[in-house]
KOLLO-295778 format. One record per residue: residue in three letters; x, y, z of N, C-alpha, C, O, CB in turn. Coordinates in pm, whole numbers, plus 50000, padded with zeros to 5 digits. Glycine has a CB too. Layout:
ALAXYZXYZXYZXYZXYZ ...
END
This chain:
MET870865209494014871155199793971871295188394078871065176394059872135202693900 ILE871715194194192871665184294298870215180094347870035169394405872435189694414 ARG869165189294321867805184794366867385175494262866455167894289866755196594385 LEU867925174894146867465164594023868195154294052867765143194022867715168693867 TRP869315155394108870175140294135869465132794243869225120894227871875142394192 ARG869085139894367868245132394454866895127094419866505115994458868065139694556 ASN866225134494351864935131194308864985117594191864215107894187864295145594244 ARG865905120094121865885109993994867355106193983867925111193887865295117293840 PRO868015098894057869555094894043869925088093926870965090193864870015086094149 LEU868985079493896869235069093777869175076993654870055076393568868115056593768 LEU868145084393645867985093893521869215103893506869715105793395866605102793536 THR869645109493606870745119293593871785111393567872385114693465871025128293711 THR872265100793632873225094293584873185089893442874215091393376873365084893659 ALA872375085893399872355081193264872535094093158873195093193054870945073193241 PHE871955104393196872165115793138873555120593145874025124193037871315124393186 LEU874165121393227875505125293239876425115893164877305120693092875875125993380 LEU876265102493176876885093493117876845095692946877865096692878876295080893169 ALA875705096092903875185100492771876015113692738876555114492628873505103292776 CYS876125123692825876845135992775878415132592772879195136392684876535149392877 ALA878665126392859880245120692844880555113692727881625116092671880635110792954 ALA879695104292676880105094892558879885104192436880525100592337879155080092547 THR879075116092419878895122392323880385131692298881045132792195877575129492346 LEU880595137092424881905145492427883165136892382884065140692306882185151292579 PHE883045124592445884075116592375884415113592229885525114592177883925106192416 PHE883085109192163883205105192040883165118191964883625117991850882175094992003 SER882665129992012882915141191917884195146091904884605150191795882185151691945 GLY884975145992020886305149692033887145138891949888145142791888886705150392186 ARG886875128991945887785116991866887365120491744888315123991674887515099891897 PHE886145121091680885955128491547886515139691484886925140691369884935131691543 VAL886495148791585887325161691533888865157891522889515161191423887165175191642 VAL889395150891625890785149491606891085140391471891965144091393891405143091739 GLN890505131191451890825122491335890385130591187890905128291078889945107291357 THR889455139091210889135148091085890445157791057890945159090945887695157991116 VAL890825163191153891975174291151893065165691114893755170591024892285182891299 TYR893465153791156894655147191122894515142290992895525144690925894995136891212 TRP893655136390932893585134390806893355145390691893595143390572892735126090804 ALA892955154990734892885165790659894325171890620894565176490508892045174990729 THR895175171490718896315175090709897405164590685898585167590700896485181690810 HIS896995152290646897745142590593897345134590474897395122290464897965134990685 GLN896865144590370896465138790235897705138890151898625147090160895285147090163 GLU897625128990067898705123789937900215127590010901015136289973898435134789754 LEU900345118490124901865119690174902625112390090902055103290030902175114690318 PRO904125114690067904935107689998905145093290065905285092490187906115115389982 VAL905165083289992905395070990054906765068890129907865072890093905255061289952 ARG906475062190234907685061290329907735046090374906735038990371907535071990466 PRO908775042490410908995028390454908295023990573908135011890585910345026090478 TRP907915030690649907285028990781905715028090776905005024190868907715040890871 MET905285032490646903765031890621903325016890589904005008290533903345041890492 THR902085016090636901485003590597900425007890462900025019290439900644996390740 VAL900154997290394899404999090277897995006490323897595016190259899184984390203 GLY897345001990423896265009490461896265025390494895345032990465895855003090567 TYR897405028890555897775041090590897985050090446897505061090419899085039590684 ILE898755042590374898905050990234897715050090147897565058290056900135045890143 ALA896875040990167895615039690089894585050490132893815055790052895005025290110 ARG894645053390268893635063590335894265076690298893455084790253893445061990507 SER895525080690307896105092290273895825096990113895765108690074897565090490305 TRP895695085790037895545090189909894065087289871893805089389753896565083589816 GLY893225083589937891885083089922891395072489828890425073789754891445095389883 LEU892265060489840892175047589778891555036189851891455037389973893425043689743 GLU891195026989801890865015389853891915004689908892594999389819890155010389761 PRO892155000790035893364993490085893444982090008894584979289972893354989790231 MET892454973989968892644961089897892784963989753893324954989688891454951189921 ALA892484973089697892694975289562894204981589537894714980989426891544984589511 LEU894774986989634896184990289650897144977989660898194976489598896314998789774 ASP896594969889747897374956289761897274949789648898384945689615896944946989867 LEU896444946989572896214937589444897134945889344898074940089289894414936089385 GLU896884959089319897444966589222899044965489243899744964389142896874981089230 ALA899494965789342900924966989398901514953189401902734952289388900964973389546 GLY900774941989419901184929589433901764926989576902674918989595902124926989328 LEU901144934689680901584931789811900534921389894899394919289854901744945989884 PRO901054915990000900254906590071899304913790150899624924590198901034897590155 LEU897934907890172896794912690234897294913290378898284906990416895484903790210 PRO896624920390448896904919790617896624905890667897224902090767895874930490709 GLU895764898090607895394886890686896444875690666896424865390734893964882190648 VAL897334877990573898634868690547899234868290692899384857290744899834875490425 LYS899604880190764900504878590879899504881291026899924881791142901884890590859 GLY898144882890980897314887391096897524901691132897054904791242897594878991218 HIS898024909691076898144922591096898804932690986899774928090925898804922891211 PRO898454943690959899254952190869900754952690882901334954490989898814965290882 GLN901424950490746902874950990752903324967290696902764973690607903514937690650 PRO904304970590764904764984290709905624978390559905934966690543905944993990842 LEU905844987790475906594984790352907934981690373908474976090278906554995290262 SER908784984390497909794977990509909864962990560910854955990542910424985490575 GLU908804958790620908774945290655908614934990545909034923390541907754943690745 ILE907784943190440907434935990329908714933690245909024922490205906344943190253 ALA909484945590221910884944990146911814935890219912654929890152911604959690134 LYS911774933990351912784926890414912404911790384913254903290356912884930590571 GLU911004909090393910574893390362910914889490233911424878390220909034890490373 ARG910704897890114910944894989995912404896089950912714891789838910154902289925 GLY913504902590047914724903390028914984913789917916094912489864915214890590004 VAL914304922689876914524934589805914674949489888914224951790001913374934989712 PRO915414958589802915574970389876913904977189896912964974489821916734980789787 VAL913864984889993912484991290023912035001089920910905005789910912494998790158 GLU913125003689840912915016989752912005008889633911125014689569914635025889687 ASP912344995589614911664989489505909974986789552909014987789477912534974889467 ILE909944983989660908414982389712907844996389691906744997089635908264977589882 ILE908475007789731907995020589724907385023889583906255028489562909085029789761 ALA908485020389481908225022689350907105015189308906385020489224909315020189273 GLU906805003789351905524994589321904185002289370903145002589304905654979089406 VAL904335006889468903125012289538902905026889485901765031389469903335012189702 GLU903955033789459903725045389372902925043889241901895049889212904985050489337 ALA903565035289170903005032889037901555027389047900715030788964903895022888959 ALA901255018689155900005015389184898905025989204897765025989157900105008389289 ILE899525035289284898835048189310898265055889183897145060789167899815057189380 VAL899335055589099899085064488969898095056888907897035062488880900365066988867 THR898235045088878897175034588800895765036488870894825037488792897675016888814 LEU895535036888979894355034389060893865049189055892655050789043894655027689217 ARG894595059489062894015072289049893575076388916892655084588907894885081489095 VAL894235070788791893635071988664892465064488641891595068388563894495068788571 LYS892395052088716891165043788706889905052088794888715051388764891525027488772 GLN890325058088881889225066388955888695078188874887515081888884889785072289091 LYS889495083488802889145095188699888485089788563887885097988493890555103488658 ALA888535081288538888195075488411886525075388403885875080688313888885060188399 PRO886005068588512884545065588500883675081088501882535082288456884065054888640 GLY884395091288554883875101588592883855112088448882975120588437884695106088721 GLU884735110488363884895116988237883915115388136884055120888027886025113488184 
END
């Protein structure tokens, strides 16, 4: 390897950088795959954002926002947790959670309907 480094330092450096990038992205892929495999269909909690809930339940975040009547992330410039949405509306967070759970049921029924 040292002889190769001396003869072709640029090529060897590029190869090592490509190996490092491959390891980094492979590791990231494995971590995300394991995380989401163990976080499927989680109960809705106040700290969750709509995007997190949608990913956990295998739904489109935009569809969940629209079905539950929640603001899109573009409204504030960042995704809002359900507790923040409830505080802005002046309602208990349990009401927002109930709306989201009802929207999940509706969207799951719509997902199954075309396949039958």
